[in-house]
C-alpha positions in Angstrom: -18.5 -22.5 -5.0 -15.4 -23.1 -2.9 -13.3 -20.1 -1.7 -9.9 -20.8 -0.2 -8.1 -18.4 2.1 -4.5 -19.3 1.7 -1.8 -18.9 4.4 1.0 -16.5 3.2 4.2 -18.4 2.4 6.4 -15.3 2.7 7.7 -15.1 6.2 7.7 -11.3 6.0 4.0 -11.1 5.4 1.8 -11.3 8.5 -1.4 -10.2 6.9 -4.3 -12.5 5.8 -6.9 -12.2 3.0 -10.0 -12.8 5.1 -11.3 -12.2 8.6 -14.1 -13.9 10.5 -16.4 -10.9 9.5 -15.8 -11.4 5.8 -15.9 -15.2 6.0 -19.5 -14.9 7.4 -20.5 -12.8 4.5 -18.9 -15.1 2.0 -20.7 -18.0 3.5 -24.0 -16.0 3.2 -23.2 -15.6 -0.5 -23.4 -19.4 -0.8 -19.6 -20.2 -0.6 -17.9 -23.0 1.2 -14.9 -21.2 2.7 -11.7 -23.2 3.5 -9.0 -21.5 5.5 -5.4 -22.8 5.8 -4.5 -23.7 9.4 -2.8 -20.7 11.1 -3.5 -18.4 8.2 -4.7 -15.6 10.5 -2.5 -16.2 13.5 -0.1 -13.3 12.9 -3.1 -11.0 12.4 -4.5 -12.0 15.8 -7.1 -14.4 14.3 -7.4 -18.0 15.6 -8.5 -21.0 13.6 -11.4 -21.3 16.1 -12.5 -17.7 15.1 -12.8 -18.8 11.4 -14.6 -22.0 12.3 -17.1 -20.0 14.5 -17.7 -17.7 11.4 -18.6 -20.8 9.3 -15.3 -21.7 7.6 -13.7 -25.0 7.5 -10.0 -25.0 8.6 -8.0 -27.5 6.5 -4.6 -27.6 4.8 -4.5 -27.5 1.0 -7.9 -26.0 0.5 -6.6 -24.0 -2.5 -6.0 -27.1 -4.5 -9.6 -27.5 -5.6 -10.9 -24.0 -4.9 -12.8 -22.0 -7.4 -11.5 -18.8 -5.9 -8.2 -18.3 -4.0 -7.7 -15.3 -1.8 -4.2 -14.2 -0.9 -2.4 -11.1 0.2 0.7 -11.5 -2.0 1.1 -13.1 -5.4 1.3 -16.9 -5.1 4.7 -18.6 -5.6 5.4 -20.9 -8.5 4.9 -23.9 -6.2 1.5 -22.6 -5.0 0.3 -21.9 -8.6 1.1 -25.5 -9.7 -1.4 -26.7 -7.1 -4.3 -24.6 -8.3 -6.9 -26.1 -10.6 -7.3 -24.7 -14.1 -9.8 -21.9 -14.3 -9.5 -20.9 -10.6 -9.8 -17.2 -9.9 -6.8 -16.0 -7.9 -7.2 -12.6 -6.2 -4.2 -10.9 -4.5 -1.8 -8.0 -4.6 0.2 -9.3 -7.6 3.0 -6.8 -8.0 3.0 -7.3 -11.8 5.4 -4.5 -12.9 8.8 -6.0 -13.8 7.6 -9.5 -13.0 6.7 -10.8 -16.5 8.0 -14.3 -15.7 5.5 -14.6 -12.7 2.7 -13.4 -14.9 3.6 -16.1 -17.5 3.5 -18.7 -14.8 -0.1 -17.6 -13.8 -1.2 -17.6 -17.5 0.4 -21.0 -18.1 -1.4 -22.5 -15.1 -4.7 -21.5 -16.7 -5.9 -19.4 -13.7 -7.6 -16.1 -13.9 -5.4 -13.7 -11.9 -6.7 -10.4 -10.5 -4.3 -7.7 -9.3 -6.1 -5.7 -6.6 -3.6 -2.9 -6.7 -4.6 -2.1 -10.4 -8.1 -1.2 -9.2 -9.4 1.7 -11.4 -9.6 5.1 -9.6 -13.3 5.5 -10.0 -16.0 6.3 -7.4 -17.7 2.9 -7.3 -14.3 1.1 -6.8 -13.2 3.2 -3.8 -14.3 0.5 -1.3 -12.2 -2.1 -3.2 -9.0 0.1 -3.4 -6.3 -1.9 -1.6 -3.7 0.7 -2.3 -5.7 3.3 -0.4 -6.7 1.1 2.5 -3.1 -0.1 3.1 -1.4 3.3 2.4 -3.7 4.9 4.9 -2.3 2.7 7.6 1.3 3.1 6.3 1.0 6.9 6.6 -0.1 6.5 10.2 2.6 4.0 11.0 5.3 6.1 9.4 4.7 8.8 12.0 4.7 6.3 14.8 8.0 4.9 13.5 9.5 8.4 13.3 8.4 9.2 16.8 10.0 6.0 18.1 13.3 6.8 16.5 13.3 10.5 17.3 14.9 11.3 20.6 12.6 14.1 21.6 8.9 14.8 22.1 6.7 15.7 19.2 4.3 18.2 20.8 5.3 21.5 22.5 5.3 20.9 26.3 5.3 23.8 28.8 6.6 22.5 32.1 7.9 24.0 35.3 11.4 23.0 34.2 11.1 24.8 30.8 9.5 24.5 27.4 10.0 21.6 25.0 9.6 22.9 21.4 7.3 21.2 19.0 9.0 18.9 16.4 9.0 20.0 12.8 7.7 17.3 10.4 7.9 17.5 6.6 5.7 15.1 4.5 6.9 14.6 0.9 4.1 13.2 -1.3 0.5 13.9 -0.4 -1.4 10.8 -1.5 -3.4 8.7 0.9 -0.3 7.8 3.0 0.9 11.4 3.0 -2.5 12.8 4.1 -2.7 10.3 7.0 0.8 11.1 8.0 -0.1 14.8 8.1 -3.2 14.2 10.2 -1.3 11.9 12.6 1.7 14.2 13.0 -0.7 17.1 13.7 -2.6 15.1 16.3 0.7 14.4 18.0 1.3 18.1 18.2 4.0 18.6 15.6 4.4 21.6 13.2 3.8 20.0 9.8 4.6 21.1 6.3 4.0 19.0 3.1 4.8 19.0 -0.6 3.5 17.3 -3.7 3.7 18.1 -7.4 -0.1 17.8 -7.8 -1.8 21.2 -7.4 -5.0 19.7 -6.1 -3.2 18.6 -2.9 -2.5 22.1 -1.7 -6.0 22.6 -0.4 -6.1 19.2 1.2 -2.8 19.9 3.0 -4.0 23.2 4.3 -7.4 21.7 5.4 -5.5 19.5 7.8 -3.7 22.4 9.4 -0.3 22.0 7.6 1.6 24.4 5.4 2.1 23.6 1.7 5.5 23.9 0.1 6.1 23.8 -3.7 7.4 25.8 -6.7 4.0 26.9 -8.0 4.8 27.6 -11.7 2.9 26.7 -14.9 4.2 23.2 -15.0 3.0 22.6 -11.4 -0.5 23.7 -12.4 -0.7 20.8 -14.9 1.1 18.1 -13.0 -1.6 15.5 -12.4 -2.9 12.7 -14.6 -6.6 12.1 -15.3 -6.4 9.1 -12.9 -5.2 11.4 -10.1 -1.6 10.3 -10.1 1.4 12.5 -10.2 3.1 13.1 -13.6 6.9 12.8 -13.9 8.1 16.4 -13.9 10.7 18.0 -16.2 14.4 18.2 -15.1 14.1 21.9 -14.8 11.1 21.7 -12.4 12.8 19.0 -10.4 15.9 21.2 -10.0 13.8 24.2 -8.8 11.8 22.1 -6.4 14.9 20.3 -5.1 16.5 23.7 -4.3 13.4 24.8 -2.3 13.2 21.4 -0.5 16.9 21.3 0.3 16.7 24.6 2.1 13.5 23.5 4.0 14.9 20.1 5.0 17.8 21.7 6.9 15.3 23.0 9.5 13.2 19.8 9.8 13.3 17.2 12.6 11.4 14.5 10.8 10.9 13.9 7.1 8.5 11.3 5.7 8.6 10.4 2.0 5.7 8.6 0.2 6.2 9.3 -3.5 5.6 6.4 -5.9 4.8 6.4 -9.7 3.1 3.2 -10.8 5.3 0.9 -12.7 8.5 2.9 -12.2 11.3 3.1 -9.7 10.5 5.5 -6.8 11.7 9.1 -7.6 14.7 10.2 -5.6 13.5 13.2 -3.5 16.2 13.5 -0.8 19.8 13.5 -1.8 22.7 12.5 0.5 23.6 16.2 0.7 20.1 17.0 2.0 20.5 14.1 4.6 23.9 15.4 5.6 22.4 18.9 6.1 19.9 17.8 8.8 20.5 18.3 12.4 21.9 15.4 14.6 19.0 13.3 15.9 16.8 13.9 12.9 14.8 11.1 11.3 13.7 10.2 7.8 11.1 7.5 7.0 11.1 6.2 3.4 7.8 4.6 2.6 8.9 3.9 -1.0 11.9 1.8 -0.1 10.4 -1.3 -1.7 10.6 0.5 -5.1 14.1 1.8 -4.6 13.4 4.5 -2.1 12.9 8.3 -2.2 15.9 8.9 0.1 19.5 8.4 -0.9 21.1 6.1 1.6 17.9 4.3 2.7 18.4 0.6 3.2 15.5 -1.8 2.6 14.3 -3.5 5.8 16.4 -1.6 8.3 17.2 1.7 10.0 20.3 3.2 8.3 22.5 5.8 10.0 24.1 8.6 8.1 26.2 10.4 10.7 23.7 11.2 13.5 20.7 11.1 11.2 18.5 7.9 11.0 16.8 6.7 7.8 14.0 4.3 8.5 13.4 1.9 5.6 11.1 -0.8 6.9 9.5 -3.1 4.3 5.7 -3.8 4.3 4.8 -1.0 6.7 1.0 -1.9 6.6 2.0 -5.4 7.8 3.4 -3.8 10.9 -0.3 -3.2 11.8 -1.3 -6.6 10.6 -4.6 -6.9 12.4 -5.9 -3.5 11.1 -4.4 -4.0 7.6 -5.9 -7.5 7.3 -9.4 -6.2 8.3 -9.3 -3.5 5.7 -7.8 -5.7 3.0 -10.3 -8.5 3.6 -13.2 -6.0 3.3 -11.7 -4.8 0.0 -11.7 -8.3 -1.4 -15.2 -9.1 -0.1 -16.6 -6.0 -1.9 -14.7 -6.9 -5.1 -16.2 -10.4 -5.0 -19.8 -9.5 -4.3 -19.7 -6.6 -6.8 -18.2 -8.1 -10.0 -17.4 -11.8 -9.3 -20.3 -13.5 -7.5 -24.0 -13.3 -8.5 -25.6 -12.7 -5.1 -29.1 -13.8 -6.2 -28.0 -17.0 -7.9 -25.2 -17.6 -5.4 -22.6 -18.6 -8.0 -19.6 -17.3 -9.7 -20.5 -14.9 -12.6 -17.5 -12.7 -13.4 -18.5 -9.5 -15.1 -15.8 -9.6 -17.7 -17.0 -6.4 -19.4 -17.0 -4.3 -16.3 -14.3 -1.7 -16.1 -13.3 -3.0 -12.6 -12.6 -6.4 -14.0 -10.9 -5.0 -17.1 -8.7 -2.9 -14.9 -7.6 -5.7 -12.6 -7.6 -9.0 -14.7 -4.1 -10.0 -15.5 -4.6 -13.5 -17.0 -7.4 -15.6 -18.5 -7.6 -18.9 -20.5 -3.8 -19.3 -20.6 -2.9 -15.8 -21.7 -1.9 -12.5 -20.2 -4.8 -10.2 -21.0 -4.1 -6.9 -19.3 -3.1 -4.3 -21.9 -0.2 -3.0 -19.7 1.5 -6.4 -19.5 1.2 -7.8 -23.0 4.3 -9.8 -23.9 6.6 -7.7 -26.1 7.1 -8.8 -29.6 
């Protein structure tokens, strides 16, 4: 059983799919682990660290590997080098990328999309969206503090008092909750909003104030899987009016709203941005899916008058060492739970397990995930 840890070919991706800690455990499961040279350098991991953990560092290890571990979906050139029947585990970004899924199927590999992990209790330790969003929420506050020209906590000094910054978090998923907690720790006055009623208690438990139009539609605004439903135009208009008035008084706004498989909902209009005070900062964590903030530009800090909109891509990657450590642990747990037989020390994919059914995209030359079946 050979497991390859591939170096990311995307220059914008500093993360890596395994750490020395997870390599040790993979070796203990009976695997021969081959790591591409320099795969972990940008996450602070040297080739020597992998070798000390029991891996072999060699180029092209993925060519004859039984399992290939990556952060991002492999490119067409990479896929061509994989052997038929190999298991490829990564963040596959399948929505809207039918051609890439066909390439994976045509290559005969079994591809698993870690971001499609079912939202069930036993899969929590494999949930890459949560592990990476947690870091993104933290980093969003740090980015905002960097761009904001004032202190976040209230400071009482002999020269006078510095007022606390007002921070507004839009979207209270994993990223939003971590953003609330981080902003609170830094001493800001925090408010937050979300269309899911269950989040109100979570927001208040972190010491922030909840803001929403709490009507009948709001009370039924959550799917069985815990995701936000798309709201009616009428509700969106009422919520937008409430938010517009609130944003005028905020120093920092952080948006985190994403709906799986769809463009990010627009939450902050250009009029709302224009209403903010000079020196205010917005951080858009959904910019890779089109953004929540009108005027956000992917990969840069945009200026609208004297207001800044931070639209950095791959925010978890800006904490590459921490992000890699959590992601690698997600992959390890996935492999030892539903892919590798720990007693026999061999690959034994549990194809009937709901975790595999939820994440498997391709198998035996076909796209098998129900959400991505080719349209007739």
